[in-house]
C-alpha positions in Angstrom: 27.1 127.4 117.7 28.4 129.9 115.0 26.5 133.1 114.7 25.1 134.0 111.3 25.6 137.3 109.5 22.1 138.2 110.4 22.8 137.6 114.0 25.9 139.6 113.9 24.1 142.5 112.2 21.2 142.3 114.8 23.7 142.4 117.7 25.5 145.3 116.2 22.3 147.2 115.6 21.5 147.0 119.3 24.9 147.4 120.9 26.0 150.4 118.8 23.4 152.4 120.4 24.5 151.5 123.9 28.4 151.6 123.5 31.0 154.0 122.4 32.2 154.3 118.7 35.8 153.8 119.4 38.5 155.5 117.1 40.2 153.8 114.2 43.6 155.5 114.1 45.9 155.6 111.0 49.4 155.1 112.3 52.1 155.9 109.7 54.7 155.0 112.4 53.3 151.6 112.8 53.4 151.1 109.0 57.0 152.3 108.9 58.1 149.9 111.8 56.4 146.9 110.2 56.9 147.4 106.5 53.0 147.6 106.0 51.8 149.8 103.3 49.3 151.3 105.8 48.5 150.5 109.4 45.4 151.1 111.5 44.7 150.7 115.2 41.3 150.1 116.6 41.3 151.6 119.9 38.9 149.4 122.0 40.9 150.5 125.1 38.9 153.7 124.9 35.5 151.8 125.1 33.2 152.2 128.1 34.6 150.4 131.1 38.1 150.3 129.3 37.7 147.3 126.9 35.6 145.8 124.2 33.9 143.5 126.7 30.8 145.6 127.1 29.7 144.9 123.6 29.1 141.2 124.2 27.9 141.7 127.7 25.3 144.2 126.5 24.0 141.9 123.8 23.9 138.9 126.1 21.9 140.8 128.7 19.3 141.9 126.2 18.7 138.2 125.5 17.5 137.6 129.0 13.9 136.9 129.8 12.1 139.4 132.1 12.3 136.8 134.9 16.0 136.4 134.4 16.6 140.1 134.3 14.9 140.4 137.7 16.9 137.6 139.3 20.2 138.8 137.9 23.3 137.2 136.5 26.6 135.8 137.9 29.8 135.4 135.9 33.6 135.0 136.5 36.3 137.3 135.3 39.8 138.5 136.1 38.7 142.1 135.4 37.7 143.3 131.9 34.6 141.2 131.4 33.7 142.0 135.1 33.8 145.7 134.3 32.1 145.3 131.0 29.3 143.2 132.5 29.0 145.5 135.4 28.6 148.6 133.2 26.0 146.8 131.0 24.1 145.5 134.0 24.1 149.1 135.4 22.7 150.4 132.2 20.2 147.6 131.6 19.0 147.5 135.3 20.1 143.9 135.8 21.8 142.9 139.1 25.4 141.6 138.5 27.5 139.3 140.7 31.1 138.8 139.6 33.5 136.1 140.9 37.1 137.4 140.6 40.3 135.4 141.3 41.8 136.7 144.6 44.9 137.8 142.7 43.2 139.7 140.0 44.3 143.4 139.8 42.9 145.4 142.8 42.1 148.4 140.4 39.9 146.1 138.3 38.1 144.8 141.4 37.5 148.4 142.6 36.3 149.5 139.2 33.8 146.6 139.0 32.4 147.4 142.4 32.2 151.1 141.5 29.9 150.1 138.6 27.5 148.6 141.0 28.4 144.8 140.8 28.7 142.5 143.8 32.3 141.0 143.7 33.0 137.6 145.3 36.7 136.6 145.5 37.8 133.0 144.6 41.0 131.3 146.0 42.5 128.9 143.5 45.7 127.6 145.2 47.5 125.3 142.8 44.4 125.1 140.4 44.1 127.3 137.2 42.4 130.4 138.5 39.8 130.3 135.8 38.8 126.8 136.9 38.3 127.8 140.6 36.5 131.0 139.7 34.1 129.3 137.3 33.4 126.6 139.9 32.4 129.2 142.5 30.3 131.1 140.0 28.3 127.8 139.2 27.7 127.3 143.0 26.5 130.9 143.4 24.2 130.6 140.4 22.6 127.3 141.8 22.4 128.6 145.4 20.8 132.0 144.5 18.9 131.3 141.4 21.1 133.6 139.2 21.6 133.2 135.5 25.2 131.9 134.9 26.9 133.8 132.2 30.2 132.7 130.5 32.7 135.5 129.7 33.5 134.1 126.2 32.1 130.6 125.4 28.6 131.8 124.4 27.4 132.4 120.8 25.7 135.5 121.9 28.9 136.9 123.5 30.7 136.1 120.2 28.0 137.9 118.2 28.2 140.9 120.5 32.0 141.3 120.2 31.8 141.2 116.5 30.6 144.8 116.8 34.1 146.0 117.2 35.1 144.6 113.8 31.8 145.7 112.0 32.5 149.2 113.3 36.2 149.0 112.1 35.0 147.8 108.8 32.8 150.9 108.4 35.6 153.1 109.5 38.0 151.6 107.0 35.5 152.4 104.2 35.7 156.0 105.4 39.5 155.9 105.0 39.1 154.5 101.5 40.9 151.3 102.7 40.6 147.7 103.5 42.6 145.4 105.8 44.8 142.7 104.4 46.0 141.4 107.8 44.0 141.8 111.1 45.8 141.1 114.4 43.5 140.6 117.5 44.3 139.6 121.1 42.9 136.3 122.5 42.2 135.0 125.9 39.1 132.6 125.9 38.4 133.8 122.3 35.1 135.8 122.4 36.6 138.7 120.6 38.5 136.8 117.9 35.4 134.7 117.3 33.3 137.7 116.5 36.1 139.5 114.6 36.9 136.6 112.5 33.3 136.0 111.5 32.8 139.7 110.7 35.8 139.8 108.3 35.0 136.3 107.0 31.6 137.5 105.7 32.6 141.1 104.8 36.1 140.7 103.4 37.0 137.0 103.3 40.5 137.8 101.7 41.6 139.4 104.9 44.0 137.2 107.0 43.0 137.2 110.7 45.6 136.3 113.3 44.9 135.3 116.8 47.6 136.7 119.2 48.1 135.2 122.7 50.8 135.3 125.4 53.5 132.6 125.4 52.4 129.7 127.5 48.7 130.5 127.1 48.3 130.0 123.3 45.5 127.5 123.7 43.6 129.0 120.6 46.7 128.9 118.3 47.5 125.3 119.3 43.9 124.3 118.9 43.6 125.9 115.5 46.7 124.2 114.4 45.4 120.8 115.7 42.0 121.3 114.3 40.4 120.6 117.7 40.3 122.3 121.0 43.4 121.7 123.1 44.1 122.6 126.6 47.6 124.0 127.4 49.4 123.4 130.7 49.4 126.5 132.8 52.1 128.6 131.2 53.4 130.2 134.4 53.8 133.9 135.1 52.8 136.5 132.5 52.1 140.2 132.7 49.0 139.5 130.6 46.7 138.8 133.5 43.5 138.9 131.4 44.7 136.3 128.8 45.4 133.2 131.0 42.7 130.9 129.6 44.2 127.4 129.2 41.5 126.3 126.5 39.5 128.3 124.0 35.8 128.2 124.4 33.9 125.9 122.2 31.9 128.7 120.5 34.9 131.0 119.9 36.9 128.1 118.5 34.2 127.0 116.2 34.0 130.6 114.8 37.6 131.1 114.5 38.2 127.8 112.8 35.3 128.4 110.4 36.9 131.8 109.5 40.4 130.2 108.9 42.2 132.0 111.7 45.8 131.3 112.5 47.7 131.8 115.8 50.8 133.6 117.1 52.2 133.8 120.6 54.2 136.8 122.0 56.5 137.2 125.0 56.3 139.6 127.9 59.2 141.6 126.6 57.5 142.2 123.3 54.3 143.2 125.1 56.3 145.8 127.2 57.6 147.2 124.0 54.2 147.5 122.5 52.8 149.2 125.6 55.7 151.7 125.2 55.0 152.2 121.5 51.4 152.8 122.1 52.0 155.4 124.9 54.8 157.3 123.1 53.5 157.2 119.4 49.6 156.8 119.9 49.1 158.4 123.2 47.2 155.3 124.4 47.6 153.7 127.8 47.2 149.9 127.2 47.3 147.1 129.8 49.5 144.2 128.8 46.6 142.0 127.6 45.4 144.7 125.5 48.7 145.1 123.7 49.5 141.7 122.5 48.3 142.2 118.9 50.4 145.4 118.7 53.3 143.4 120.1 52.8 140.8 117.3 53.0 143.5 114.7 56.0 145.1 116.0 57.8 141.8 116.3 58.2 141.5 112.6 56.4 138.1 112.6 53.2 139.2 110.7 52.9 138.9 106.9 52.3 142.6 106.3 55.1 143.6 103.9 53.3 146.0 101.4 50.0 145.3 102.8 47.4 147.0 105.0 47.4 146.1 108.6 44.7 146.4 111.3 45.6 145.9 114.9 42.9 145.7 117.7 44.2 147.2 121.0 41.6 146.0 123.5 42.1 147.1 127.1 43.3 150.1 129.1 42.5 148.9 132.6 45.8 149.1 134.3 46.8 151.1 137.5 49.3 153.9 137.0 51.9 152.3 139.3 51.7 148.9 137.5 51.9 150.6 134.1 55.0 152.6 135.2 56.6 149.6 136.6 56.2 147.4 133.6 57.8 150.1 131.3 60.5 150.5 133.8 61.2 146.9 133.6 61.7 147.3 129.8 64.3 149.9 130.5 
């Protein structure tokens, strides 16, 4: 259930050849705003397909048998895993079907289709949209003989996503620095699982914080309780990609093993982080990709006099929506 250091290294050795090496940016303005000695931002928003998701998707596809590769895969996603898997499938020659909630951002649906994936829309009504989409994906897998992939609850996905942290660790060495505090966005937990394991093995003194939207802090509540907990649907949030109501079993096991702690942020804090990223870093972030930066700017991370590393993880947002979100802050 928990990938070993050797598995993380094997995944990174493969995926680093098939994905972008995203920048690690030293940000004095963030250090000043937070009281940190130094602050770094890992810009996974600049990854192929606009988020870190292609790392785990690529590694998972390389684990398929020849027969499975020919048949193709099906998964569910509100957008970023959809695009990451579609891009990985296009590169690896694996047919991809994605089930997306009908209310997922249209820009993400169009981008997924543009990468060659077949998109099937799910209608959830009063049900959690993840639940409805996953049920439809299972039906399609059974009916068409496709391999069902989970967007985050899979040890191979966790191992693949760890590449973002292993890359950041290499880049920190080039800066002559290390991270005391690491803040990472969380939806279902694939990224935090990989990031936390990478730091646990390479630099166990680093404190890793799982950041979620208010109302969707299933990982944080689960870590506090010592067992997986499902949260009631948290209602409206601008963080459309982070609406999982329960962390995956594999990511939770990894994060708990690595001693991760949780923190939740509100929409207003996320808007402020998006503006900071745009104005000070020249990065366009979608709301879900900005939650860890929001946590840092909130003043609630223990970073006084320490080195801070923030993962910003997605830039898949339409211009009109991006502008409207920042206008709401005004």
